[in-house]
mmCIF file of the N, C-alpha and C atoms, coordinates in Angstrom:
data_MODEL
# 
_entry.id   MODEL 
# 
loop_
_atom_site.group_PDB 
_atom_site.id 
_atom_site.type_symbol 
_atom_site.label_atom_id 
_atom_site.label_alt_id 
_atom_site.label_comp_id 
_atom_site.label_asym_id 
_atom_site.label_entity_id 
_atom_site.label_seq_id 
_atom_site.pdbx_PDB_ins_code 
_atom_site.Cartn_x 
_atom_site.Cartn_y 
_atom_site.Cartn_z 
_atom_site.occupancy 
_atom_site.B_iso_or_equiv 
_atom_site.pdbx_formal_charge 
_atom_site.auth_seq_id 
_atom_site.auth_comp_id 
_atom_site.auth_asym_id 
_atom_site.auth_atom_id 
_atom_site.pdbx_PDB_model_num 
ATOM 1   N N  . UNK A 1 1  ? 74.046 117.433 141.970 1.00 0.00 ? 1  UNK A N  1 
ATOM 2   C CA . UNK A 1 1  ? 73.755 116.456 141.346 1.00 0.00 ? 1  UNK A CA 1 
ATOM 3   C C  . UNK A 1 1  ? 74.492 115.433 140.666 1.00 0.00 ? 1  UNK A C  1 
ATOM 4   N N  . UNK A 1 2  ? 73.950 113.949 141.609 1.00 0.00 ? 2  UNK A N  1 
ATOM 5   C CA . UNK A 1 2  ? 74.262 112.854 142.048 1.00 0.00 ? 2  UNK A CA 1 
ATOM 6   C C  . UNK A 1 2  ? 75.693 112.742 140.527 1.00 0.00 ? 2  UNK A C  1 
ATOM 7   N N  . UNK A 1 3  ? 75.707 111.809 140.448 1.00 0.00 ? 3  UNK A N  1 
ATOM 8   C CA . UNK A 1 3  ? 76.862 111.405 138.729 1.00 0.00 ? 3  UNK A CA 1 
ATOM 9   C C  . UNK A 1 3  ? 77.111 111.601 138.232 1.00 0.00 ? 3  UNK A C  1 
ATOM 10  N N  . UNK A 1 4  ? 77.068 113.089 138.183 1.00 0.00 ? 4  UNK A N  1 
ATOM 11  C CA . UNK A 1 4  ? 76.756 113.582 136.261 1.00 0.00 ? 4  UNK A CA 1 
ATOM 12  C C  . UNK A 1 4  ? 77.871 114.437 136.971 1.00 0.00 ? 4  UNK A C  1 
ATOM 13  N N  . UNK A 1 5  ? 78.565 114.133 135.699 1.00 0.00 ? 5  UNK A N  1 
ATOM 14  C CA . UNK A 1 5  ? 79.515 115.391 135.265 1.00 0.00 ? 5  UNK A CA 1 
ATOM 15  C C  . UNK A 1 5  ? 80.251 115.865 134.435 1.00 0.00 ? 5  UNK A C  1 
ATOM 16  N N  . UNK A 1 6  ? 80.281 117.006 133.891 1.00 0.00 ? 6  UNK A N  1 
ATOM 17  C CA . UNK A 1 6  ? 80.254 118.119 133.164 1.00 0.00 ? 6  UNK A CA 1 
ATOM 18  C C  . UNK A 1 6  ? 81.844 118.037 132.925 1.00 0.00 ? 6  UNK A C  1 
ATOM 19  N N  . UNK A 1 7  ? 82.521 117.901 130.927 1.00 0.00 ? 7  UNK A N  1 
ATOM 20  C CA . UNK A 1 7  ? 83.675 118.326 130.801 1.00 0.00 ? 7  UNK A CA 1 
ATOM 21  C C  . UNK A 1 7  ? 83.379 119.348 129.942 1.00 0.00 ? 7  UNK A C  1 
ATOM 22  N N  . UNK A 1 8  ? 84.081 120.018 129.264 1.00 0.00 ? 8  UNK A N  1 
ATOM 23  C CA . UNK A 1 8  ? 84.730 121.365 127.929 1.00 0.00 ? 8  UNK A CA 1 
ATOM 24  C C  . UNK A 1 8  ? 85.625 121.216 127.462 1.00 0.00 ? 8  UNK A C  1 
ATOM 25  N N  . UNK A 1 9  ? 85.672 120.745 126.740 1.00 0.00 ? 9  UNK A N  1 
ATOM 26  C CA . UNK A 1 9  ? 86.847 120.314 125.250 1.00 0.00 ? 9  UNK A CA 1 
ATOM 27  C C  . UNK A 1 9  ? 87.003 121.363 124.179 1.00 0.00 ? 9  UNK A C  1 
ATOM 28  N N  . UNK A 1 10 ? 88.396 121.890 124.539 1.00 0.00 ? 10 UNK A N  1 
ATOM 29  C CA . UNK A 1 10 ? 87.974 122.628 123.494 1.00 0.00 ? 10 UNK A CA 1 
ATOM 30  C C  . UNK A 1 10 ? 89.866 122.423 122.548 1.00 0.00 ? 10 UNK A C  1 
ATOM 31  N N  . UNK A 1 11 ? 89.737 122.458 120.998 1.00 0.00 ? 11 UNK A N  1 
ATOM 32  C CA . UNK A 1 11 ? 91.652 123.004 120.489 1.00 0.00 ? 11 UNK A CA 1 
ATOM 33  C C  . UNK A 1 11 ? 91.731 122.967 121.208 1.00 0.00 ? 11 UNK A C  1 
ATOM 34  N N  . UNK A 1 12 ? 93.113 122.444 120.959 1.00 0.00 ? 12 UNK A N  1 
ATOM 35  C CA . UNK A 1 12 ? 94.566 122.466 121.504 1.00 0.00 ? 12 UNK A CA 1 
ATOM 36  C C  . UNK A 1 12 ? 94.922 123.921 121.087 1.00 0.00 ? 12 UNK A C  1 
ATOM 37  N N  . UNK A 1 13 ? 95.510 124.586 122.001 1.00 0.00 ? 13 UNK A N  1 
ATOM 38  C CA . UNK A 1 13 ? 96.619 125.938 121.429 1.00 0.00 ? 13 UNK A CA 1 
ATOM 39  C C  . UNK A 1 13 ? 95.255 127.707 121.627 1.00 0.00 ? 13 UNK A C  1 
ATOM 40  N N  . UNK A 1 14 ? 94.051 126.566 122.134 1.00 0.00 ? 14 UNK A N  1 
ATOM 41  C CA . UNK A 1 14 ? 92.210 127.458 122.440 1.00 0.00 ? 14 UNK A CA 1 
ATOM 42  C C  . UNK A 1 14 ? 92.104 128.600 123.654 1.00 0.00 ? 14 UNK A C  1 
ATOM 43  N N  . UNK A 1 15 ? 92.033 129.932 123.490 1.00 0.00 ? 15 UNK A N  1 
ATOM 44  C CA . UNK A 1 15 ? 92.439 130.243 124.986 1.00 0.00 ? 15 UNK A CA 1 
ATOM 45  C C  . UNK A 1 15 ? 90.943 129.525 125.582 1.00 0.00 ? 15 UNK A C  1 
ATOM 46  N N  . UNK A 1 16 ? 91.455 129.852 127.386 1.00 0.00 ? 16 UNK A N  1 
ATOM 47  C CA . UNK A 1 16 ? 90.969 128.887 127.542 1.00 0.00 ? 16 UNK A CA 1 
ATOM 48  C C  . UNK A 1 16 ? 90.344 129.901 128.953 1.00 0.00 ? 16 UNK A C  1 
ATOM 49  N N  . UNK A 1 17 ? 88.645 129.705 128.517 1.00 0.00 ? 17 UNK A N  1 
ATOM 50  C CA . UNK A 1 17 ? 87.941 129.898 129.545 1.00 0.00 ? 17 UNK A CA 1 
ATOM 51  C C  . UNK A 1 17 ? 86.297 129.560 129.981 1.00 0.00 ? 17 UNK A C  1 
ATOM 52  N N  . UNK A 1 18 ? 86.215 130.152 130.658 1.00 0.00 ? 18 UNK A N  1 
ATOM 53  C CA . UNK A 1 18 ? 85.744 129.505 131.426 1.00 0.00 ? 18 UNK A CA 1 
ATOM 54  C C  . UNK A 1 18 ? 84.066 128.883 131.120 1.00 0.00 ? 18 UNK A C  1 
ATOM 55  N N  . UNK A 1 19 ? 83.225 128.389 131.140 1.00 0.00 ? 19 UNK A N  1 
ATOM 56  C CA . UNK A 1 19 ? 81.509 128.147 130.565 1.00 0.00 ? 19 UNK A CA 1 
ATOM 57  C C  . UNK A 1 19 ? 80.540 129.306 131.451 1.00 0.00 ? 19 UNK A C  1 
ATOM 58  N N  . UNK A 1 20 ? 79.801 129.914 130.597 1.00 0.00 ? 20 UNK A N  1 
ATOM 59  C CA . UNK A 1 20 ? 78.836 130.717 131.284 1.00 0.00 ? 20 UNK A CA 1 
ATOM 60  C C  . UNK A 1 20 ? 78.473 130.174 132.242 1.00 0.00 ? 20 UNK A C  1 
ATOM 61  N N  . UNK A 1 21 ? 77.894 131.122 133.399 1.00 0.00 ? 21 UNK A N  1 
ATOM 62  C CA . UNK A 1 21 ? 75.882 130.499 134.524 1.00 0.00 ? 21 UNK A CA 1 
ATOM 63  C C  . UNK A 1 21 ? 74.739 130.280 133.911 1.00 0.00 ? 21 UNK A C  1 
ATOM 64  N N  . UNK A 1 22 ? 74.813 130.622 132.563 1.00 0.00 ? 22 UNK A N  1 
ATOM 65  C CA . UNK A 1 22 ? 73.984 130.162 132.244 1.00 0.00 ? 22 UNK A CA 1 
ATOM 66  C C  . UNK A 1 22 ? 74.101 129.159 131.247 1.00 0.00 ? 22 UNK A C  1 
ATOM 67  N N  . UNK A 1 23 ? 74.893 129.217 130.466 1.00 0.00 ? 23 UNK A N  1 
ATOM 68  C CA . UNK A 1 23 ? 75.286 127.831 129.635 1.00 0.00 ? 23 UNK A CA 1 
ATOM 69  C C  . UNK A 1 23 ? 75.251 126.387 131.074 1.00 0.00 ? 23 UNK A C  1 
ATOM 70  N N  . UNK A 1 24 ? 76.052 127.062 132.345 1.00 0.00 ? 24 UNK A N  1 
ATOM 71  C CA . UNK A 1 24 ? 76.240 125.500 133.906 1.00 0.00 ? 24 UNK A CA 1 
ATOM 72  C C  . UNK A 1 24 ? 74.991 125.034 133.935 1.00 0.00 ? 24 UNK A C  1 
ATOM 73  N N  . UNK A 1 25 ? 73.767 126.312 133.865 1.00 0.00 ? 25 UNK A N  1 
ATOM 74  C CA . UNK A 1 25 ? 72.350 126.154 134.280 1.00 0.00 ? 25 UNK A CA 1 
ATOM 75  C C  . UNK A 1 25 ? 71.961 125.162 132.812 1.00 0.00 ? 25 UNK A C  1 
ATOM 76  N N  . UNK A 1 26 ? 72.403 125.581 131.935 1.00 0.00 ? 26 UNK A N  1 
ATOM 77  C CA . UNK A 1 26 ? 71.714 125.263 130.782 1.00 0.00 ? 26 UNK A CA 1 
ATOM 78  C C  . UNK A 1 26 ? 71.203 123.305 131.097 1.00 0.00 ? 26 UNK A C  1 
ATOM 79  N N  . UNK A 1 27 ? 72.701 123.330 131.595 1.00 0.00 ? 27 UNK A N  1 
ATOM 80  C CA . UNK A 1 27 ? 73.265 121.959 131.237 1.00 0.00 ? 27 UNK A CA 1 
ATOM 81  C C  . UNK A 1 27 ? 72.963 121.053 132.847 1.00 0.00 ? 27 UNK A C  1 
ATOM 82  N N  . UNK A 1 28 ? 72.674 121.598 133.541 1.00 0.00 ? 28 UNK A N  1 
ATOM 83  C CA . UNK A 1 28 ? 71.538 121.456 134.773 1.00 0.00 ? 28 UNK A CA 1 
ATOM 84  C C  . UNK A 1 28 ? 70.107 121.327 134.843 1.00 0.00 ? 28 UNK A C  1 
ATOM 85  N N  . UNK A 1 29 ? 69.791 121.688 133.590 1.00 0.00 ? 29 UNK A N  1 
ATOM 86  C CA . UNK A 1 29 ? 68.909 121.857 133.090 1.00 0.00 ? 29 UNK A CA 1 
ATOM 87  C C  . UNK A 1 29 ? 68.408 120.197 132.172 1.00 0.00 ? 29 UNK A C  1 
ATOM 88  N N  . UNK A 1 30 ? 69.402 120.062 131.687 1.00 0.00 ? 30 UNK A N  1 
ATOM 89  C CA . UNK A 1 30 ? 68.954 119.038 130.646 1.00 0.00 ? 30 UNK A CA 1 
ATOM 90  C C  . UNK A 1 30 ? 69.551 117.986 131.365 1.00 0.00 ? 30 UNK A C  1 
ATOM 91  N N  . UNK A 1 31 ? 69.889 118.101 132.331 1.00 0.00 ? 31 UNK A N  1 
ATOM 92  C CA . UNK A 1 31 ? 70.207 116.817 133.371 1.00 0.00 ? 31 UNK A CA 1 
ATOM 93  C C  . UNK A 1 31 ? 69.224 116.832 134.014 1.00 0.00 ? 31 UNK A C  1 
ATOM 94  N N  . UNK A 1 32 ? 67.643 117.098 133.729 1.00 0.00 ? 32 UNK A N  1 
ATOM 95  C CA . UNK A 1 32 ? 65.997 117.173 134.403 1.00 0.00 ? 32 UNK A CA 1 
ATOM 96  C C  . UNK A 1 32 ? 65.528 116.401 133.410 1.00 0.00 ? 32 UNK A C  1 
ATOM 97  N N  . UNK A 1 33 ? 65.357 116.923 132.244 1.00 0.00 ? 33 UNK A N  1 
ATOM 98  C CA . UNK A 1 33 ? 64.965 115.737 131.417 1.00 0.00 ? 33 UNK A CA 1 
ATOM 99  C C  . UNK A 1 33 ? 64.982 114.677 131.216 1.00 0.00 ? 33 UNK A C  1 
ATOM 100 N N  . UNK A 1 34 ? 63.062 114.197 130.828 1.00 0.00 ? 34 UNK A N  1 
ATOM 101 C CA . UNK A 1 34 ? 62.675 113.105 130.922 1.00 0.00 ? 34 UNK A CA 1 
ATOM 102 C C  . UNK A 1 34 ? 63.358 112.042 130.641 1.00 0.00 ? 34 UNK A C  1 
ATOM 103 N N  . UNK A 1 35 ? 64.125 111.651 129.646 1.00 0.00 ? 35 UNK A N  1 
ATOM 104 C CA . UNK A 1 35 ? 64.780 110.550 129.134 1.00 0.00 ? 35 UNK A CA 1 
ATOM 105 C C  . UNK A 1 35 ? 66.719 110.763 130.124 1.00 0.00 ? 35 UNK A C  1 
ATOM 106 N N  . UNK A 1 36 ? 66.972 111.856 131.211 1.00 0.00 ? 36 UNK A N  1 
ATOM 107 C CA . UNK A 1 36 ? 68.016 111.409 131.511 1.00 0.00 ? 36 UNK A CA 1 
ATOM 108 C C  . UNK A 1 36 ? 67.254 110.491 132.167 1.00 0.00 ? 36 UNK A C  1 
ATOM 109 N N  . UNK A 1 37 ? 67.222 110.186 133.850 1.00 0.00 ? 37 UNK A N  1 
ATOM 110 C CA . UNK A 1 37 ? 66.685 109.522 134.916 1.00 0.00 ? 37 UNK A CA 1 
ATOM 111 C C  . UNK A 1 37 ? 67.419 107.645 134.683 1.00 0.00 ? 37 UNK A C  1 
ATOM 112 N N  . UNK A 1 38 ? 67.269 107.866 133.479 1.00 0.00 ? 38 UNK A N  1 
ATOM 113 C CA . UNK A 1 38 ? 67.463 105.997 132.518 1.00 0.00 ? 38 UNK A CA 1 
ATOM 114 C C  . UNK A 1 38 ? 68.692 106.317 132.395 1.00 0.00 ? 38 UNK A C  1 
ATOM 115 N N  . UNK A 1 39 ? 68.890 106.768 132.014 1.00 0.00 ? 39 UNK A N  1 
ATOM 116 C CA . UNK A 1 39 ? 70.827 107.144 132.188 1.00 0.00 ? 39 UNK A CA 1 
ATOM 117 C C  . UNK A 1 39 ? 71.474 107.030 133.020 1.00 0.00 ? 39 UNK A C  1 
ATOM 118 N N  . UNK A 1 40 ? 70.371 108.052 133.902 1.00 0.00 ? 40 UNK A N  1 
ATOM 119 C CA . UNK A 1 40 ? 71.619 107.321 134.960 1.00 0.00 ? 40 UNK A CA 1 
ATOM 120 C C  . UNK A 1 40 ? 71.184 107.085 136.216 1.00 0.00 ? 40 UNK A C  1 
ATOM 121 N N  . UNK A 1 41 ? 70.217 106.199 136.029 1.00 0.00 ? 41 UNK A N  1 
ATOM 122 C CA . UNK A 1 41 ? 69.693 104.921 136.611 1.00 0.00 ? 41 UNK A CA 1 
ATOM 123 C C  . UNK A 1 41 ? 70.966 103.960 135.910 1.00 0.00 ? 41 UNK A C  1 
ATOM 124 N N  . UNK A 1 42 ? 71.375 103.590 135.008 1.00 0.00 ? 42 UNK A N  1 
ATOM 125 C CA . UNK A 1 42 ? 71.931 102.677 134.625 1.00 0.00 ? 42 UNK A CA 1 
ATOM 126 C C  . UNK A 1 42 ? 73.349 103.017 134.549 1.00 0.00 ? 42 UNK A C  1 
ATOM 127 N N  . UNK A 1 43 ? 73.413 104.019 134.831 1.00 0.00 ? 43 UNK A N  1 
ATOM 128 C CA . UNK A 1 43 ? 75.214 104.178 135.038 1.00 0.00 ? 43 UNK A CA 1 
ATOM 129 C C  . UNK A 1 43 ? 75.772 104.323 136.541 1.00 0.00 ? 43 UNK A C  1 
ATOM 130 N N  . UNK A 1 44 ? 73.893 104.596 136.995 1.00 0.00 ? 44 UNK A N  1 
ATOM 131 C CA . UNK A 1 44 ? 74.722 104.083 138.862 1.00 0.00 ? 44 UNK A CA 1 
ATOM 132 C C  . UNK A 1 44 ? 74.797 103.131 139.401 1.00 0.00 ? 44 UNK A C  1 
ATOM 133 N N  . UNK A 1 45 ? 73.773 101.604 138.188 1.00 0.00 ? 45 UNK A N  1 
ATOM 134 C CA . UNK A 1 45 ? 73.917 99.871  138.021 1.00 0.00 ? 45 UNK A CA 1 
ATOM 135 C C  . UNK A 1 45 ? 75.214 99.899  138.160 1.00 0.00 ? 45 UNK A C  1 
ATOM 136 N N  . UNK A 1 46 ? 76.095 100.245 137.106 1.00 0.00 ? 46 UNK A N  1 
ATOM 137 C CA . UNK A 1 46 ? 77.591 100.105 136.784 1.00 0.00 ? 46 UNK A CA 1 
ATOM 138 C C  . UNK A 1 46 ? 79.072 99.887  136.919 1.00 0.00 ? 46 UNK A C  1 
ATOM 139 N N  . UNK A 1 47 ? 78.968 101.255 138.434 1.00 0.00 ? 47 UNK A N  1 
ATOM 140 C CA . UNK A 1 47 ? 79.425 101.977 139.036 1.00 0.00 ? 47 UNK A CA 1 
ATOM 141 C C  . UNK A 1 47 ? 80.131 102.897 138.378 1.00 0.00 ? 47 UNK A C  1 
ATOM 142 N N  . UNK A 1 48 ? 79.397 103.461 137.445 1.00 0.00 ? 48 UNK A N  1 
ATOM 143 C CA . UNK A 1 48 ? 79.496 104.210 136.982 1.00 0.00 ? 48 UNK A CA 1 
ATOM 144 C C  . UNK A 1 48 ? 79.179 105.901 137.055 1.00 0.00 ? 48 UNK A C  1 
ATOM 145 N N  . UNK A 1 49 ? 79.760 107.657 136.551 1.00 0.00 ? 49 UNK A N  1 
ATOM 146 C CA . UNK A 1 49 ? 79.134 108.802 136.528 1.00 0.00 ? 49 UNK A CA 1 
ATOM 147 C C  . UNK A 1 49 ? 79.029 108.947 134.548 1.00 0.00 ? 49 UNK A C  1 
ATOM 148 N N  . UNK A 1 50 ? 77.594 109.713 135.323 1.00 0.00 ? 50 UNK A N  1 
ATOM 149 C CA . UNK A 1 50 ? 77.115 109.515 133.738 1.00 0.00 ? 50 UNK A CA 1 
ATOM 150 C C  . UNK A 1 50 ? 78.572 111.257 133.524 1.00 0.00 ? 50 UNK A C  1 
ATOM 151 N N  . UNK A 1 51 ? 78.989 111.484 131.866 1.00 0.00 ? 51 UNK A N  1 
ATOM 152 C CA . UNK A 1 51 ? 79.935 112.352 131.973 1.00 0.00 ? 51 UNK A CA 1 
ATOM 153 C C  . UNK A 1 51 ? 78.415 112.700 130.962 1.00 0.00 ? 51 UNK A C  1 
ATOM 154 N N  . UNK A 1 52 ? 79.037 114.055 130.587 1.00 0.00 ? 52 UNK A N  1 
ATOM 155 C CA . UNK A 1 52 ? 78.856 115.098 130.142 1.00 0.00 ? 52 UNK A CA 1 
ATOM 156 C C  . UNK A 1 52 ? 79.569 116.473 129.809 1.00 0.00 ? 52 UNK A C  1 
ATOM 157 N N  . UNK A 1 53 ? 80.288 115.707 128.350 1.00 0.00 ? 53 UNK A N  1 
ATOM 158 C CA . UNK A 1 53 ? 80.828 116.449 127.704 1.00 0.00 ? 53 UNK A CA 1 
ATOM 159 C C  . UNK A 1 53 ? 81.135 117.860 126.299 1.00 0.00 ? 53 UNK A C  1 
ATOM 160 N N  . UNK A 1 54 ? 81.004 119.119 126.744 1.00 0.00 ? 54 UNK A N  1 
ATOM 161 C CA . UNK A 1 54 ? 81.132 119.791 125.807 1.00 0.00 ? 54 UNK A CA 1 
ATOM 162 C C  . UNK A 1 54 ? 81.995 120.066 124.881 1.00 0.00 ? 54 UNK A C  1 
ATOM 163 N N  . UNK A 1 55 ? 81.755 120.183 123.207 1.00 0.00 ? 55 UNK A N  1 
ATOM 164 C CA . UNK A 1 55 ? 83.090 120.570 122.406 1.00 0.00 ? 55 UNK A CA 1 
ATOM 165 C C  . UNK A 1 55 ? 82.115 121.827 122.341 1.00 0.00 ? 55 UNK A C  1 
ATOM 166 N N  . UNK A 1 56 ? 83.620 122.256 122.104 1.00 0.00 ? 56 UNK A N  1 
ATOM 167 C CA . UNK A 1 56 ? 83.178 123.853 122.486 1.00 0.00 ? 56 UNK A CA 1 
ATOM 168 C C  . UNK A 1 56 ? 84.917 124.203 121.283 1.00 0.00 ? 56 UNK A C  1 
ATOM 169 N N  . UNK A 1 57 ? 83.891 124.994 119.887 1.00 0.00 ? 57 UNK A N  1 
ATOM 170 C CA . UNK A 1 57 ? 85.030 125.643 119.336 1.00 0.00 ? 57 UNK A CA 1 
ATOM 171 C C  . UNK A 1 57 ? 86.023 127.014 119.601 1.00 0.00 ? 57 UNK A C  1 
ATOM 172 N N  . UNK A 1 58 ? 87.278 126.671 118.568 1.00 0.00 ? 58 UNK A N  1 
ATOM 173 C CA . UNK A 1 58 ? 88.552 127.929 118.844 1.00 0.00 ? 58 UNK A CA 1 
ATOM 174 C C  . UNK A 1 58 ? 87.673 129.667 119.953 1.00 0.00 ? 58 UNK A C  1 
ATOM 175 N N  . UNK A 1 59 ? 86.045 129.501 119.424 1.00 0.00 ? 59 UNK A N  1 
ATOM 176 C CA . UNK A 1 59 ? 85.831 131.209 119.842 1.00 0.00 ? 59 UNK A CA 1 
ATOM 177 C C  . UNK A 1 59 ? 85.448 130.367 121.513 1.00 0.00 ? 59 UNK A C  1 
ATOM 178 N N  . UNK A 1 60 ? 85.311 129.149 121.029 1.00 0.00 ? 60 UNK A N  1 
ATOM 179 C CA . UNK A 1 60 ? 84.132 128.512 123.351 1.00 0.00 ? 60 UNK A CA 1 
ATOM 180 C C  . UNK A 1 60 ? 82.857 128.581 122.748 1.00 0.00 ? 60 UNK A C  1 
ATOM 181 N N  . UNK A 1 61 ? 82.492 128.092 120.994 1.00 0.00 ? 61 UNK A N  1 
ATOM 182 C CA . UNK A 1 61 ? 81.318 128.188 120.956 1.00 0.00 ? 61 UNK A CA 1 
ATOM 183 C C  . UNK A 1 61 ? 81.186 126.870 121.174 1.00 0.00 ? 61 UNK A C  1 
ATOM 184 N N  . UNK A 1 62 ? 79.599 126.255 121.363 1.00 0.00 ? 62 UNK A N  1 
ATOM 185 C CA . UNK A 1 62 ? 79.565 124.966 121.957 1.00 0.00 ? 62 UNK A CA 1 
ATOM 186 C C  . UNK A 1 62 ? 78.903 124.335 120.687 1.00 0.00 ? 62 UNK A C  1 
ATOM 187 N N  . UNK A 1 63 ? 79.927 123.318 120.011 1.00 0.00 ? 63 UNK A N  1 
ATOM 188 C CA . UNK A 1 63 ? 79.282 122.543 118.928 1.00 0.00 ? 63 UNK A CA 1 
ATOM 189 C C  . UNK A 1 63 ? 78.953 120.915 119.387 1.00 0.00 ? 63 UNK A C  1 
ATOM 190 N N  . UNK A 1 64 ? 79.083 120.082 120.027 1.00 0.00 ? 64 UNK A N  1 
ATOM 191 C CA . UNK A 1 64 ? 79.029 119.725 120.514 1.00 0.00 ? 64 UNK A CA 1 
ATOM 192 C C  . UNK A 1 64 ? 78.238 118.991 121.632 1.00 0.00 ? 64 UNK A C  1 
ATOM 193 N N  . UNK A 1 65 ? 77.640 118.369 121.727 1.00 0.00 ? 65 UNK A N  1 
ATOM 194 C CA . UNK A 1 65 ? 77.032 117.764 123.780 1.00 0.00 ? 65 UNK A CA 1 
ATOM 195 C C  . UNK A 1 65 ? 77.457 116.670 123.501 1.00 0.00 ? 65 UNK A C  1 
ATOM 196 N N  . UNK A 1 66 ? 78.154 115.496 124.245 1.00 0.00 ? 66 UNK A N  1 
ATOM 197 C CA . UNK A 1 66 ? 77.781 114.406 124.541 1.00 0.00 ? 66 UNK A CA 1 
ATOM 198 C C  . UNK A 1 66 ? 77.602 113.702 125.759 1.00 0.00 ? 66 UNK A C  1 
ATOM 199 N N  . UNK A 1 67 ? 77.380 112.391 125.368 1.00 0.00 ? 67 UNK A N  1 
ATOM 200 C CA . UNK A 1 67 ? 77.242 112.265 126.967 1.00 0.00 ? 67 UNK A CA 1 
ATOM 201 C C  . UNK A 1 67 ? 77.923 110.943 127.110 1.00 0.00 ? 67 UNK A C  1 
ATOM 202 N N  . UNK A 1 68 ? 77.763 110.072 127.938 1.00 0.00 ? 68 UNK A N  1 
ATOM 203 C CA . UNK A 1 68 ? 78.511 108.657 128.390 1.00 0.00 ? 68 UNK A CA 1 
ATOM 204 C C  . UNK A 1 68 ? 78.536 109.069 129.651 1.00 0.00 ? 68 UNK A C  1 
ATOM 205 N N  . UNK A 1 69 ? 78.691 107.222 129.317 1.00 0.00 ? 69 UNK A N  1 
ATOM 206 C CA . UNK A 1 69 ? 79.193 106.337 131.278 1.00 0.00 ? 69 UNK A CA 1 
ATOM 207 C C  . UNK A 1 69 ? 80.851 106.901 130.885 1.00 0.00 ? 69 UNK A C  1 
ATOM 208 N N  . UNK A 1 70 ? 80.809 107.021 132.533 1.00 0.00 ? 70 UNK A N  1 
ATOM 209 C CA . UNK A 1 70 ? 82.968 107.351 132.702 1.00 0.00 ? 70 UNK A CA 1 
ATOM 210 C C  . UNK A 1 70 ? 82.200 106.236 134.447 1.00 0.00 ? 70 UNK A C  1 
ATOM 211 N N  . UNK A 1 71 ? 83.826 105.969 134.230 1.00 0.00 ? 71 UNK A N  1 
ATOM 212 C CA . UNK A 1 71 ? 84.350 105.231 135.147 1.00 0.00 ? 71 UNK A CA 1 
ATOM 213 C C  . UNK A 1 71 ? 84.049 105.513 136.805 1.00 0.00 ? 71 UNK A C  1 
ATOM 214 N N  . UNK A 1 72 ? 83.422 105.715 137.235 1.00 0.00 ? 72 UNK A N  1 
ATOM 215 C CA . UNK A 1 72 ? 82.995 106.412 139.342 1.00 0.00 ? 72 UNK A CA 1 
ATOM 216 C C  . UNK A 1 72 ? 85.178 106.403 139.732 1.00 0.00 ? 72 UNK A C  1 
# 
């Protein structure tokens, strides 16, 4: 998916665990939602990418998903 970056954030000191294939697939599908093309277009026009940050708890459970534009 062009111009979309996924970042997983976890508290310092917590164990590093890669996200499951199901989580990555769910985020990809989220990017296909009807609300996303305008955000992607806005960021592309400004030379940026859409960054999707997934903040996780210490036990790697997702607690917040944040969308923002990042410098490409």
